[in-house]
N, C-alpha and C positions, 0 to 999 in steps of 0.2 A: 577649346577642343582639348580633350586629355589624350596624350600619347601612351599607348599600351604596348610593351615589348614582350610580356609573358603573362600568364595567369598568375593570380597572387598565390603565394605558397600557403597562406592560411588566411582564413576570414571568420567573421562572427556569425555563425549560423542563426543567432537570435535576431539579427537585422532583417528587415523585410526585403524581398527580393525585387529589384527593378530589372526587367527583362531587356536584353538587347537581342533582338530577334534576327537571325542570320540564315540565309539559304546554304545548303549543304556545300555547293561548289564554292561559294565565298569562303566557308570555313577552311577549305583546303588551301587557300591562299596565304601568303606572307604579307601582302601590302594591301590593305583595304580600309575603308571607313564605315562607321556603324553609327546608328542612333538609337538610344535607349527609349523606353516607353515614356519617360518623363521629359524627353527632348535633349537630354545630355548627349554631346556628340563625342565620338572616340576615333582617334586614328590608330590603326594597328600597323605596327612595324615588327613582325615576328620572327623568331629564329625557326619555329616550327609551327604547325597548325594548331589552332585551338579545338576543343571538343565542346559538345552539348553539356552544360553544367559548370563550365569552367567560370570562376569568379575573376573578373578583370579589373575591378575597382571597388573601393569601399569608401564611404563617407561616414560620418557620425551617425547618420540615419538610415543608410542603405547599402545593400550590396549590389552591385552590378553583375548580372549573370548572363552568360551566353546561352541562348536557347535556340536550337535548330528549328527551322520552320518544317512543318510536315509537307510532303510533296506527293504527286500522283504517282502510285506504284501499282503493280499487278501482283495480287495475292494469289499464291498457289497453295491450296490446302495440302498438308502432309498426311493425308489418309491413305497412304499407298506404301508399298514395300520400299525399304531403304534402297534397293537397286534402281528403283524408278526414280527416287529422289536424286540419287546420284547421276542418273542419265539426264534429267532435266537440268541439273547443275551444270554438267559438261556441255549440253547443247547451249545453254544461254552463255556460258564462258567462251564457247567456241565463236559467239557472235562478238566477242570482246566487250560483253556487257557485265556489269557487277551484279553481285547477287548477295542477299542476306538471308540467314536462316534463323528462325525462331522455333520454339518447341512444337508448334502446330502448323507453321506455314513457312514458305519461302516467299521473299519480296524481291521483285526485279523492277527496274525503271519502267514506267508506263511509255514505252517506245513502239512505234509501229512495228519494227523488226521482230521485238520481243512477242508481241501480239500474233504477229503472222506465224512465227515459229510455234508458238503453243497450239495455235489453231491447226497447224499442219500435222504436229505429232498427237493431237488430240487430247491436249492436257487442259483440264478445267481451271479456270482462273476467274478473278473478278477485279475490276478496277476499284481502287480505294485510295485513301490518303493516309499516310503515315511518315513517321521519321524513318529515313532510309539510311542504314548505316551499313555500307558494303564492307564484305570481308569480315562480318561478325557471324558466328556460328554458335547455336546452343549445343551444349554437350552434356551428357551424364544426367543422373537423376536430379541433381540440383538445378538443372537447366540454366546454368550460369553462361554468360556471353564471354567469348574469347576472341580477341582481335587477332587475325591471322596477318595483318600488315597490309600493305598496299596491293591493289589488284595487279594482275599480269598485264605488263604494258610493253610495247615494242617501241 
């Protein structure tokens, strides 16, 4: 087993990628274990969390890359007024649930409380599977993503 304390500062993008598939909640942890697609085992003892796309190891023949697993989410189309989107965001945040915004949709965890809220306030949604990156919001005409940091916690 290889011990990883941080992502590599640089790697060779020409090498093939071997995926280390990880759940979002595991990525937030400092101590965990993972197994790559080729069976290589890793122990993670980190100062800070890893992110999707981080390269954690490299050999002469491959790069080992962290890939976040898609998870069940609720997709809310953003074909409504900005004030409506803000209200939905506030309502979901008031449940102490996390939210992610993309140019054409909001994503929330597929949780019974979120479903119940959206049904109650008559907001259309559809269950789907996607990479959920809470605290990321699309802005401006370039539709780039900006990380607004950790969610509101008590």
